[in-house]
C-alpha positions as CSV (number, residue, x, y, z in Angstrom):
1,X,207.6,-20.1,201.0
2,X,210.1,-21.5,198.6
3,X,212.9,-20.0,200.6
4,X,211.8,-21.7,203.8
5,X,211.7,-25.0,202.0
6,X,215.1,-24.5,200.6
7,X,216.6,-23.5,203.9
8,X,215.0,-26.6,205.6
9,X,216.3,-28.8,203.0
10,X,219.8,-27.5,203.4
11,X,219.6,-27.9,207.1
12,X,218.5,-31.5,206.8
13,X,221.3,-32.2,204.3
14,X,223.8,-30.7,206.7
15,X,222.5,-32.9,209.6
16,X,222.8,-36.1,207.5
17,X,226.3,-35.0,206.3
18,X,227.4,-34.6,209.9
19,X,226.0,-38.0,210.9
20,X,227.4,-39.9,207.9
21,X,230.7,-38.1,208.1
22,X,231.0,-38.7,211.8
23,X,230.4,-42.4,211.3
24,X,232.9,-42.7,208.6
25,X,235.6,-40.8,210.6
26,X,234.9,-42.9,213.7
27,X,235.4,-46.2,211.8
28,X,238.6,-44.9,210.1
29,X,240.1,-43.9,213.4
30,X,239.0,-47.2,215.0
31,X,240.4,-49.4,212.2
32,X,243.6,-47.6,211.1
33,X,244.7,-45.5,214.2
34,X,243.5,-47.4,217.2
35,X,243.9,-50.7,215.4
36,X,247.3,-50.0,214.1
37,X,249.6,-53.0,214.5
38,X,252.1,-50.9,216.2
39,X,249.8,-50.7,219.2
40,X,250.0,-54.4,219.9
41,X,252.4,-57.1,221.0
42,X,254.1,-58.7,218.1
43,X,252.5,-56.0,215.8
44,X,249.4,-58.3,215.8
45,X,246.0,-56.6,216.6
46,X,244.6,-60.0,217.8
47,X,247.1,-60.0,220.7
48,X,247.1,-57.8,223.8
49,X,247.9,-54.1,223.6
50,X,251.4,-52.9,224.5
51,X,251.7,-51.9,228.1
52,X,250.4,-48.5,228.6
53,X,249.2,-48.1,225.0
54,X,245.7,-46.6,225.4
55,X,244.9,-46.7,221.7
56,X,245.3,-50.4,221.7
57,X,243.2,-50.6,224.9
58,X,240.5,-48.6,223.1
59,X,240.6,-50.9,220.1
60,X,240.0,-53.8,222.3
61,X,236.8,-52.2,223.4
62,X,235.1,-53.9,220.4
63,X,232.8,-52.7,217.6
64,X,230.7,-50.5,219.9
65,X,233.7,-48.1,220.4
66,X,233.4,-46.5,216.8
67,X,229.6,-46.1,217.4
68,X,230.4,-44.1,220.6
69,X,233.1,-42.2,218.9
70,X,230.6,-41.3,216.2
71,X,228.2,-40.0,218.8
72,X,231.0,-37.9,220.4
73,X,231.9,-36.4,216.9
74,X,228.2,-35.6,216.3
75,X,228.0,-33.8,219.7
76,X,231.2,-31.9,219.0
77,X,230.2,-30.8,215.4
78,X,226.7,-29.6,216.4
79,X,228.1,-27.9,219.5
80,X,230.4,-25.8,217.3
81,X,227.6,-25.1,214.9
82,X,225.2,-24.0,217.7
83,X,227.9,-21.9,219.3
84,X,228.6,-20.0,216.0
85,X,224.8,-19.6,215.4
86,X,224.0,-18.3,218.9
87,X,226.9,-15.9,219.0
88,X,225.7,-14.5,215.7
89,X,222.1,-14.4,217.0
90,X,223.2,-12.3,220.0
91,X,224.6,-9.6,217.8
92,X,227.8,-7.6,217.8
93,X,227.4,-5.9,221.1
94,X,226.6,-7.6,224.4
95,X,222.8,-8.1,225.0
96,X,223.0,-6.0,228.1
97,X,224.6,-3.0,226.3
98,X,222.3,-3.2,223.3
99,X,219.1,-3.4,225.6
100,X,220.3,-0.5,227.6
101,X,220.6,1.7,224.5
102,X,217.2,0.5,223.2
103,X,215.5,1.3,226.5
104,X,217.1,4.7,226.6
105,X,216.0,5.5,223.0
106,X,212.5,4.3,223.6
107,X,212.2,6.4,226.7
108,X,213.3,9.4,224.7
109,X,210.9,8.6,221.9
110,X,213.8,8.1,219.5
111,X,212.2,5.3,217.4
112,X,214.3,6.0,214.3
113,X,217.5,5.9,216.3
114,X,216.4,2.6,218.0
115,X,215.9,1.1,214.5
116,X,219.3,2.3,213.4
117,X,220.8,0.7,216.5
118,X,219.2,-2.6,215.5
119,X,220.9,-2.4,212.1
120,X,224.2,-1.9,213.8
121,X,223.6,-4.8,216.2
122,X,222.2,-7.5,213.9
123,X,221.2,-10.9,215.1
124,X,217.9,-12.4,216.3
125,X,217.2,-10.0,219.1
126,X,217.8,-7.0,216.8
127,X,215.6,-8.5,214.1
128,X,212.6,-8.9,216.4
129,X,213.0,-5.4,217.8
130,X,213.3,-3.8,214.4
131,X,210.1,-5.6,213.2
132,X,208.3,-4.2,216.3
133,X,209.7,-0.8,215.7
134,X,208.5,-0.9,212.1
135,X,205.0,-1.9,213.2
136,X,205.2,0.9,215.8
137,X,205.9,3.5,213.1
138,X,203.1,2.1,210.9
139,X,200.6,2.2,213.9
140,X,201.6,5.9,214.5
141,X,200.4,6.7,210.9
142,X,197.3,4.4,211.1
143,X,194.1,6.4,211.5
144,X,191.5,3.7,211.2
145,X,192.3,1.8,214.4
146,X,191.9,2.7,218.1
147,X,194.7,2.6,220.6
148,X,194.0,-0.9,221.9
149,X,193.9,-2.3,218.4
150,X,197.2,-0.7,217.6
151,X,198.8,-2.1,220.8
152,X,197.5,-5.6,219.9
153,X,199.0,-5.2,216.4
154,X,202.4,-4.4,217.9
155,X,202.2,-7.3,220.3
156,X,201.3,-9.6,217.5
157,X,204.2,-8.4,215.4
158,X,206.6,-9.1,218.2
159,X,205.1,-12.7,218.7
160,X,205.4,-13.5,214.9
161,X,208.9,-12.2,214.7
162,X,209.9,-14.2,217.7
163,X,208.2,-17.3,216.2
164,X,210.4,-16.9,213.1
165,X,213.6,-16.6,215.0
166,X,213.1,-19.3,217.7
167,X,213.4,-22.4,215.3
168,X,216.7,-21.2,214.0
169,X,218.0,-20.8,217.7
170,X,216.8,-24.3,218.8
171,X,217.8,-26.1,215.7
172,X,220.0,-29.3,216.1
173,X,219.6,-29.1,219.9
174,X,217.4,-32.3,219.6
175,X,220.5,-34.2,218.5
176,X,222.5,-33.1,221.5
177,X,219.7,-33.8,223.8
178,X,219.1,-37.3,222.3
179,X,222.7,-38.3,222.4
180,X,223.0,-37.3,226.0
181,X,220.7,-40.3,226.7
182,X,221.6,-42.7,223.8
183,X,225.3,-42.6,224.5
184,X,224.8,-44.0,227.9
185,X,222.6,-46.8,226.6
186,X,225.0,-47.7,223.8
187,X,227.8,-47.7,226.4
188,X,225.7,-50.0,228.5
189,X,225.3,-52.4,225.6
190,X,229.1,-52.4,225.0
191,X,229.6,-53.0,228.7
192,X,227.2,-56.0,228.8
193,X,228.8,-57.5,225.7
194,X,232.3,-57.1,227.2
195,X,231.1,-58.8,230.5
196,X,229.5,-61.6,228.5
197,X,232.9,-62.2,226.8
198,X,234.7,-62.0,230.2
199,X,232.4,-64.5,231.9
200,X,232.6,-66.8,228.8
201,X,236.4,-66.9,229.3
202,X,235.9,-67.7,233.0
203,X,233.6,-70.5,232.2
204,X,235.8,-72.2,229.7
205,X,236.8,-75.7,230.5
206,X,240.2,-76.1,232.2
207,X,242.2,-73.0,233.1
208,X,240.4,-69.7,232.1
209,X,241.7,-67.9,229.0
210,X,243.4,-64.9,230.6
211,X,243.7,-63.0,227.3
212,X,240.0,-63.5,226.5
213,X,239.1,-62.5,230.1
214,X,241.3,-59.3,229.8
215,X,239.8,-58.5,226.4
216,X,236.2,-58.8,227.8
217,X,236.9,-56.6,230.8
218,X,238.7,-54.1,228.6
219,X,235.7,-53.9,226.2
220,X,233.3,-53.3,229.2
221,X,235.4,-50.6,230.8
222,X,236.3,-48.8,227.6
223,X,232.7,-48.6,226.4
224,X,231.5,-47.4,229.9
225,X,234.2,-44.6,229.9
226,X,233.4,-43.4,226.3
227,X,229.7,-43.5,226.9
228,X,229.7,-41.7,230.2
229,X,232.1,-38.9,228.9
230,X,230.0,-38.4,225.7
231,X,226.8,-38.2,227.6
232,X,228.3,-35.8,230.2
233,X,229.6,-33.4,227.4
234,X,226.2,-33.6,225.6
235,X,224.3,-32.6,228.7
236,X,226.7,-29.8,229.5
237,X,226.5,-28.4,226.1
238,X,222.7,-28.7,225.9
239,X,222.3,-26.8,229.1
240,X,224.7,-24.1,228.0
241,X,222.8,-23.6,224.8
242,X,219.3,-23.6,226.4
243,X,220.4,-21.1,228.9
244,X,221.7,-18.8,226.3
245,X,218.5,-19.2,224.2
246,X,216.4,-18.5,227.4
247,X,218.5,-15.3,227.8
248,X,217.8,-14.2,224.3
249,X,214.0,-15.0,224.5
250,X,213.8,-13.1,227.8
251,X,215.5,-10.1,226.3
252,X,213.1,-10.3,223.3
253,X,210.1,-10.4,225.6
254,X,211.5,-7.4,227.6
255,X,212.1,-5.4,224.5
256,X,208.6,-6.2,223.1
257,X,207.0,-5.2,226.4
258,X,209.0,-1.9,226.4
259,X,208.0,-1.0,222.9
260,X,204.2,-1.7,223.6
261,X,204.3,0.3,226.9
262,X,206.1,3.2,225.1
263,X,203.5,3.3,222.4
264,X,200.6,3.1,225.0
265,X,202.2,5.9,227.1
266,X,202.8,8.2,224.1
267,X,199.5,7.8,222.3
268,X,196.2,8.8,223.8
269,X,194.0,7.4,220.9
């Protein structure tokens, strides 16, 4: 029980470190790289960006820009973390190759060989199958239960082992899913603020302030571009990871069914 609490605490600490670190990096980039005087006319960040200088243009997007950059960094960091985790969860061989070996060994009644194959494979799928095979062996030696009870015991073992692995597979996906929506809303806020500034410049008495108008339009467009790109990447990565998790869970269900059916076929009582 204490191990689970420790693991959960470390996971939460990692999440907060990513969020705080992303925010800090975003503001440093915004203030000291995008806002570098060399990006602006007369080396003055209050003036217009140099022609074709996109860093200066992004700086003119206003204070919403670093927030959107923060969201992008969070998506990037958690995507890398999930990719590493899911690759490790799949094991050393491809899932198809591993499952083909397990099915062949089960059909031949080579339970020990199948368990040894799980040790070689490693990962979430192998962990669940190994737990089920261990229960399979225990049920073979169990004399106080009938066949149906033994089958149910193996099924329960598969379900419990799967329930332990799934949270690890799905961890941090909620961040990516949430950002896919929040990034668009934050970008919309930046767009609205930019348009307010642009219309304020148009409504000024006398001739409109062209610099203020350009700044407002720049703020609106930059925020829109950053928000849409961050949201699109978050949606793509979320779908990639959920598809991979679905594939893993399907393989787990298939393996569990095969083990149960093998036991039922090989044991009359």
